[in-house]
C-alpha positions in Angstrom: -6.1 19.5 -12.7 -4.4 18.5 -9.6 -5.0 15.1 -8.3 -5.2 14.3 -4.6 -2.4 12.5 -3.3 -2.2 9.3 -1.9 0.5 8.3 0.4 1.3 5.3 2.1 0.8 5.4 5.6 3.8 5.6 7.7 4.7 9.0 8.6 8.3 8.4 7.9 8.1 5.5 5.6 9.9 6.2 2.4 8.0 3.5 0.8 4.9 5.5 0.6 2.5 5.6 -2.0 0.2 8.1 -3.1 -1.1 9.7 -6.1 0.7 12.8 -6.9 -1.8 14.9 -8.2 -3.3 12.8 -5.8 -0.3 12.4 -3.8 0.8 9.3 -2.5 0.1 8.6 0.9 2.5 6.5 2.5 0.9 3.6 3.5 2.3 2.7 6.6 2.1 -0.3 8.5 -0.4 1.8 10.1 0.7 0.8 13.5 3.2 1.9 16.0 6.3 2.4 13.9 7.1 5.4 11.9 10.5 4.3 10.9 11.5 4.8 7.3 11.6 1.7 5.2 15.0 0.6 4.1 15.3 1.5 0.5 18.8 0.2 0.1 19.5 -0.8 -3.5 21.4 -3.8 -2.3 18.1 -5.4 -1.5 16.8 -4.9 -5.0 17.9 -8.3 -6.4 16.5 -10.1 -3.5 13.2 -8.2 -3.9 13.1 -9.2 -7.5 13.4 -12.8 -6.6 10.6 -12.4 -4.1 8.2 -11.3 -6.8 8.5 -14.5 -9.0 6.0 -16.7 -7.2 3.6 -14.1 -5.8 -0.1 -14.6 -5.7 -2.6 -12.3 -7.3 -3.6 -10.5 -4.2 -2.2 -7.5 -2.3 -2.5 -5.2 0.6 -1.8 -1.5 -0.1 -1.4 1.0 2.7 -2.4 4.7 2.7 -3.0 7.4 5.3 -6.6 8.5 5.7 -5.8 11.4 8.0 -4.2 14.7 7.1 -0.5 14.9 7.5 1.9 17.4 5.9 5.0 16.2 4.2 7.2 19.1 3.0 4.1 21.3 3.1 1.9 18.9 1.2 -1.0 17.0 2.7 -0.5 13.3 2.0 -3.9 12.2 3.1 -5.5 9.7 0.8 -8.3 7.5 2.1 -10.5 4.9 0.3 -13.2 7.6 0.4 -10.8 9.9 -1.5 -10.3 7.2 -4.1 -14.0 6.6 -4.4 -14.4 10.4 -5.2 -11.9 10.4 -8.0 -13.1 10.4 -11.7 -13.9 6.8 -12.6 -13.0 6.0 -9.0 -9.4 5.6 -10.3 -6.1 7.0 -9.1 -2.4 6.4 -9.5 -0.6 4.8 -6.6 2.5 7.0 -6.5 5.1 8.0 -4.0 6.5 4.5 -3.2 10.2 4.9 -2.4 11.2 1.5 -1.2 12.9 -0.9 -3.6 11.0 -4.0 -2.4 7.7 -2.3 -2.5 8.5 -0.9 -5.9 9.2 -4.4 -7.2 5.9 -5.6 -5.8 4.2 -2.8 -7.8 6.1 -4.0 -10.9 4.8 -7.5 -10.3 1.1 -6.5 -10.3 -1.1 -7.5 -13.1 -4.4 -6.1 -14.5 -7.5 -7.0 -12.5 -5.6 -8.3 -9.5 -7.3 -7.3 -6.3 -5.9 -5.6 -3.2 -7.1 -4.6 0.2 -7.0 -0.8 0.8 -5.5 -0.5 4.2 -5.8 2.6 6.3 -2.5 3.2 8.1 -0.8 5.6 10.4 -4.2 6.6 11.9 -6.3 6.2 15.0 -7.7 2.9 14.0 -5.6 1.2 11.3 -7.1 -1.6 9.3 -8.7 -2.8 6.0 -11.4 -0.5 4.7 -12.2 -1.8 1.3 -11.2 -3.6 -2.0 -9.5 -2.1 -5.0 -8.1 -3.6 -8.2 -5.2 -2.9 -10.5 -6.4 -1.2 -13.7 -3.0 -0.1 -15.2 0.3 -2.0 -14.7 3.5 -0.4 -13.5 4.8 2.7 -15.3 7.2 5.5 -14.2 6.1 7.5 -11.2 6.0 11.1 -12.3 6.5 12.4 -8.8 10.1 11.4 -8.8 10.9 14.1 -11.3 8.8 16.9 -9.7 11.0 19.2 -7.6 8.1 20.5 -5.6 6.8 17.0 -4.8 7.6 15.4 -1.4 8.7 12.3 -3.3 11.1 14.1 -5.7 14.2 12.0 -6.2 17.1 13.9 -7.8 19.0 10.7 -8.4 16.3 9.3 -10.7 16.6 10.0 -14.4 13.8 10.2 -16.9 15.6 7.9 -19.3 16.1 5.4 -16.5 13.5 6.0 -13.8 13.9 4.3 -10.4 10.4 4.4 -9.2 7.1 3.0 -10.5 3.4 3.3 -9.8 0.2 1.5 -10.9 -3.3 2.8 -11.3 -6.0 1.4 -9.0 -9.8 1.5 -9.0 -12.3 1.4 -6.2 -14.2 -1.9 -6.1 -16.2 -1.7 -2.9 -16.1 -1.0 0.8 -15.6 -3.9 3.2 -18.9 -5.0 4.6 -17.3 -4.0 7.9 -14.0 -2.5 8.8 -11.4 -5.2 9.6 -9.1 -3.6 12.2 -5.4 -4.2 12.7 -6.2 -5.4 16.2 -8.6 -8.0 14.9 -6.1 -9.2 12.3 -3.4 -9.4 15.0 -5.5 -11.6 17.2 -6.0 -14.1 14.3 -2.3 -13.9 13.4 -1.3 -14.8 17.0 -3.7 -17.6 17.1 -2.8 -18.9 13.7 0.9 -19.0 14.6 0.0 -21.6 17.1 -2.5 -23.5 15.0 -1.0 -23.1 11.5 -4.0 -21.1 10.3 -4.1 -18.8 7.2 -2.6 -15.7 8.8 0.3 -17.3 10.5 2.9 -15.7 8.1 0.9 -12.6 7.0 3.3 -9.9 5.8 1.4 -7.3 7.8 3.1 -8.7 10.9 6.3 -10.3 9.5 7.3 -7.5 7.2 5.4 -4.6 8.8 7.3 -1.7 7.3 6.3 -2.5 3.7 3.5 -0.3 2.4 2.8 -2.8 -0.5 2.5 -6.4 0.6 1.6 -9.6 -1.2 -1.1 -11.9 0.1 -1.6 -15.5 -0.5 -5.0 -16.7 -1.7 -5.5 -18.4 1.7 -4.9 -15.1 3.5 -7.1 -13.1 1.1 -10.0 -15.6 1.4 -9.8 -15.8 5.2 -9.9 -12.0 5.6 -12.9 -11.7 3.3 -14.6 -14.4 5.4 -14.3 -12.1 8.4 -16.7 -9.7 6.9 -19.5 -12.1 7.7 -18.5 -12.6 11.3 -18.6 -10.5 14.4 -15.3 -8.9 15.4 -13.3 -11.3 17.6 
């Protein structure tokens, strides 16, 4: 049976993710830019080096509002994930080399923030975890899929996906605007979000988080929005 898609937010971001039966939703930076992520193969080796010392926490972007990509609705919100059998879905549709390498670096049980992107109010909606490590993304071989890649071969696939499972909703929605306020302040004070990838590498739909960043964002749940 068809799965809903999940796509990374970012209307034009190639690095989108989304389940293909559940299609990927491109998780965009969820902000102002809709530029396509650079998926140049030349960056692949650099990306691989970047994955060596990553922490066990991630931020994964998906679009919670309907948007057609080649006739297919790429909407995939945390509510859509929660409604899936076993609250689990594949995170497909990523078409950016660096984001793909981050997917390949993910390990079982690692946690990620589910970030709503390319929408009226982007931000962190909930927590998910990795329940299946990287394997070939089937959407790259499906000609009718928005993320079909004719240059990818089944015996040597270019693109990967992971399976994620819903953990819980955030106690309150942590908006992009709120995170940006802390980021700006932390750049001056040396706080936890000073180098957060959401602001320094915005176009990536899959982003690593340090433990310090992850813990600080969780602590915001207990506070009033700044």
